[in-house]
N, CA, C and O of each residue as an XYZ file, in Angstrom:
236
protein
N      75.260    108.037    100.107
C      75.669    106.947     99.269
C      74.785    106.876     98.014
O      75.267    106.601     96.915
N      73.494    107.127     98.200
C      72.581    107.090     97.060
C      72.941    108.161     96.035
O      72.842    107.942     94.828
N      73.352    109.304     96.529
C      73.737    110.395     95.637
C      74.942    110.004     94.780
O      74.981    110.305     93.587
N      75.912    109.340     95.380
C      77.094    108.885     94.651
C      76.708    107.876     93.571
O      77.154    107.973     92.427
N      75.881    106.915     93.944
C      75.457    105.889     92.990
C      74.672    106.513     91.850
O      74.876    106.155     90.691
N      73.776    107.442     92.164
C      72.994    108.103     91.119
C      73.896    108.899     90.182
O      73.674    108.914     88.971
N      74.913    109.563     90.736
C      75.846    110.319     89.902
C      76.645    109.406     88.985
O      76.871    109.739     87.821
N      77.075    108.255     89.501
C      77.804    107.297     88.669
C      76.916    106.743     87.556
O      77.371    106.547     86.429
N      75.680    106.499     87.869
C      74.758    105.997     86.841
C      74.514    107.037     85.757
O      74.456    106.701     84.574
N      74.373    108.297     86.154
C      74.161    109.365     85.165
C      75.356    109.505     84.238
O      75.200    109.773     83.047
N      76.555    109.323     84.792
C      77.788    109.501     84.024
C      78.438    108.164     83.690
O      79.663    108.075     83.608
N      77.640    107.141     83.499
C      78.168    105.791     83.307
C      79.137    105.708     82.127
O      80.171    105.048     82.234
N      78.829    106.357     81.013
C      79.726    106.314     79.853
C      81.098    106.904     80.194
O      82.128    106.349     79.813
N      81.105    108.018     80.906
C      82.366    108.654     81.285
C      83.142    107.791     82.282
O      84.367    107.707     82.206
N      82.441    107.156     83.207
C      83.097    106.292     84.194
C      83.746    105.098     83.506
O      84.896    104.761     83.789
N      83.006    104.457     82.599
C      83.546    103.291     81.881
C      84.751    103.708     81.039
O      85.762    103.007     81.009
N      84.646    104.844     80.357
C      85.762    105.316     79.532
C      86.984    105.621     80.392
O      88.107    105.305     80.000
N      86.780    106.226     81.547
C      87.896    106.561     82.429
C      88.591    105.334     83.001
O      89.811    105.328     83.169
N      87.825    104.307     83.295
C      88.413    103.091     83.872
C      89.046    102.185     82.834
O      89.925    101.389     83.162
N      88.614    102.293     81.589
C      89.133    101.391     80.564
C      90.185    102.047     79.659
O      90.756    101.383     78.794
N      90.436    103.318     79.851
C      91.392    104.036     79.007
C      92.830    103.702     79.412
O      93.130    103.603     80.601
N      93.712    103.527     78.438
C      95.114    103.256     78.768
C      95.874    104.517     79.186
O      97.008    104.418     79.656
N      95.278    105.688     79.026
C      95.931    106.950     79.351
C      95.820    107.251     80.829
O      94.841    106.877     81.475
N      96.828    107.928     81.366
C      96.836    108.295     82.771
C      97.210    109.771     82.908
O      98.026    110.289     82.147
N      96.614    110.424     83.869
C      96.948    111.829     84.132
C      97.878    111.944     85.342
O      97.993    113.013     85.942
N      98.534    110.850     85.691
C      99.395    110.822     86.868
C     100.527    111.827     86.832
O     100.811    112.467     87.845
N     101.184    111.981     85.688
C     102.291    112.932     85.584
C     101.809    114.361     85.806
O     102.450    115.135     86.517
N     100.694    114.701     85.204
C     100.148    116.057     85.350
C      99.752    116.309     86.797
O     100.055    117.366     87.351
N      99.082    115.348     87.407
C      98.658    115.518     88.797
C      99.865    115.636     89.726
O      99.822    116.384     90.703
N     100.931    114.912     89.433
C     102.147    115.016     90.231
C     102.768    116.398     90.145
O     103.230    116.942     91.148
N     102.778    116.965     88.946
C     103.315    118.322     88.782
C     102.441    119.337     89.507
O     102.962    120.260     90.134
N     101.118    119.183     89.431
C     100.219    120.097     90.138
C     100.452    120.040     91.642
O     100.478    121.074     92.310
N     100.620    118.840     92.170
C     100.873    118.672     93.602
C     102.178    119.346     93.997
O     102.254    119.998     95.038
N     103.209    119.189     93.166
C     104.513    119.794     93.440
C     104.417    121.317     93.459
O     104.970    121.963     94.349
N     103.721    121.889     92.486
C     103.579    123.345     92.415
C     102.804    123.858     93.621
O     103.167    124.883     94.198
N     101.750    123.163     94.005
C     100.971    123.586     95.172
C     101.811    123.538     96.444
O     101.702    124.422     97.294
N     102.646    122.515     96.579
C     103.524    122.401     97.732
C     104.494    123.578     97.794
O     104.679    124.181     98.851
N     105.111    123.901     96.659
C     106.039    125.034     96.618
C     105.316    126.346     96.924
O     105.854    127.213     97.613
N     104.111    126.481     96.415
C     103.335    127.700     96.641
C     103.012    127.860     98.126
O     103.142    128.949     98.684
N     102.589    126.762     98.760
C     102.276    126.830    100.192
C     103.514    127.110    101.034
O     103.448    127.831    102.029
N     104.635    126.536    100.629
C     105.866    126.715    101.403
C     106.326    128.176    101.387
O     106.941    128.636    102.349
N     106.039    128.900    100.319
C     106.472    130.285    100.232
C     105.387    131.287    100.538
O     105.598    132.489    100.372
N     104.235    130.829    100.978
C     103.102    131.729    101.205
C     103.439    132.809    102.227
O     103.854    132.517    103.348
N     103.251    134.063    101.817
C     103.465    135.194    102.713
C     104.907    135.634    102.839
O     105.179    136.676    103.435
N     105.844    134.865    102.292
C     107.253    135.203    102.449
C     107.942    135.477    101.131
O     108.935    136.204    101.087
N     107.424    134.902    100.051
C     108.141    134.981     98.781
C     107.296    135.695     97.731
O     106.066    135.696     97.783
N     107.982    136.286     96.801
C     107.289    136.955     95.706
C     106.988    135.955     94.595
O     107.453    134.816     94.627
N     106.213    136.391     93.626
C     105.888    135.541     92.487
C     107.146    135.161     91.713
O     107.250    134.043     91.209
N     108.099    136.083     91.617
C     109.333    135.794     90.875
C     110.095    134.624     91.491
O     110.609    133.770     90.769
N     110.172    134.581     92.826
C     110.865    133.476     93.485
C     110.105    132.165     93.274
O     110.711    131.123     93.022
N     108.782    132.223     93.379
C     107.971    131.028     93.143
C     108.192    130.512     91.729
O     108.338    129.307     91.520
N     108.218    131.412     90.769
C     108.432    131.029     89.365
C     109.791    130.356     89.188
O     109.906    129.347     88.493
N     110.816    130.922     89.820
C     112.158    130.333     89.726
C     112.202    128.950     90.345
O     112.831    128.044     89.798
N     111.537    128.776     91.487
C     111.537    127.468     92.152
C     110.791    126.430     91.330
O     111.184    125.264     91.299
N     109.713    126.843     90.661
C     108.959    125.904     89.827
C     109.755    125.509     88.592
O     109.787    124.340     88.207
N     110.395    126.491     87.980
C     111.132    126.200     86.736
C     112.454    125.486     86.996
O     112.938    124.755     86.132
N     113.044    125.686     88.171
C     114.309    125.021     88.503
C     114.000    123.742     89.254
O     113.828    123.759     90.473
N     113.928    122.639     88.538
C     113.573    121.352     89.143
C     114.744    120.805     89.939
O     115.859    120.697     89.428
N     114.485    120.464     91.188
C     115.523    119.861     92.024
C     115.184    118.450     92.378
O     115.949    117.788     93.079
């Protein structure tokens, strides 16, 4: 717990900026999660070409 608190204190400016900013990275994180899910679902069975098609073809 002390390590976490010390890290937050060291990066206090970044923490305050992140909490007070009106911008959100939610859309980007959602896309990353979706791509990772598709990648895991095809692991060992599908080629890169199929993965690329599944990512580009949004369902």
